[in-house]
N, C-alpha and C positions, 0 to 999 in steps of 0.2 A: 660887237664885231660884225662887220658888214661883209656878206658873201657875194661875190660877183658870179652871176650865172652866165654860162655860155651855151649856145645852141650847138648840138651835134646832129649831123645828118647821117642816117643809116639807110641802106637799101635792103629791103626784104621782099620776098615773093608775096604775092597777094594772099596766098593761103596762110602764110606765116602771120601776116598783118591781122587777118581775121582771127586766127587762133590767139595771138597776143592780146588783141582788143577784148576778146571774149574772156580771157583769163583775168584781165584787168577789171572788167565789169563784175565778174564773180567775186573778186577781192574787194570791190567797192572803191577802187582808186582809178585815177586817170591812166591812160596808156603811158604817158611820160613817167609818172610815178612808178608804175609797174615795171617799166624797162629799167629805170634807175635802180630799183630794188633788186631786179634780177642781175644786173651788172655788179652791184655791190656784193651780192651773195656769191657770185662767181669769183670775184676778187678775193673775198675772205676765204673761200675754199682753196684757191690757189696759194694764198699766203700761208694757210694752215698746213699745206703739204710741203712747204719749204723746210729742209733739214739744215739748221744753222749750227747746231752743236752736236757733240757726241751723245748727249742726253736725248736730243731729238731723235737721233738715229736709233738709239736703244729703245726708245718708246715706240718708234715705227715698227721695228722688228718684233717687239713684244706684242703689239696689237695684231700684226700680221700672223704671228704664230698662233695667237688665240683664235683666229678665224679658221685655221687649218683643220682643226679637229684632231682626233686621236688615231685615225686610220693611217696605215703606212701608204706612202706614195707608190703607184704601180712601177714595176720594173721598166727600164727603157725598152726592152724587147716587146712588152705589152703595148707601150705607146706606139711603137713602129707598126705593130700588127693592126692596131685601130686605124692608124693613118692609111695603111695599105688597103684595108677593107673599105675605107671611106673613098679613096681614089677610084676604086673599082665600081662604085655605085653610080648609076645614071649614065654609064657609057653605052653607046650603041652596041647592039649585039649582032 
């Protein structure tokens, strides 16, 4: 099977280019290979988050619930108090 390659042009800030090239060098690959790998990983991540079936949705909520822990969530009044306190900080006196 013969794969046809195409060139893709992307625009990045100079600082990003330096960071990407450094990461590629640390990984021992070319910048192009590193970028392809990063794009592939991002695509796989996005596809893994797609909920296509009821079982996918059940698994998502089960994993989400497992991350929550056993402590009860604060009351809404507590949330409002924290937000009000936060709004007051840093204001000129």
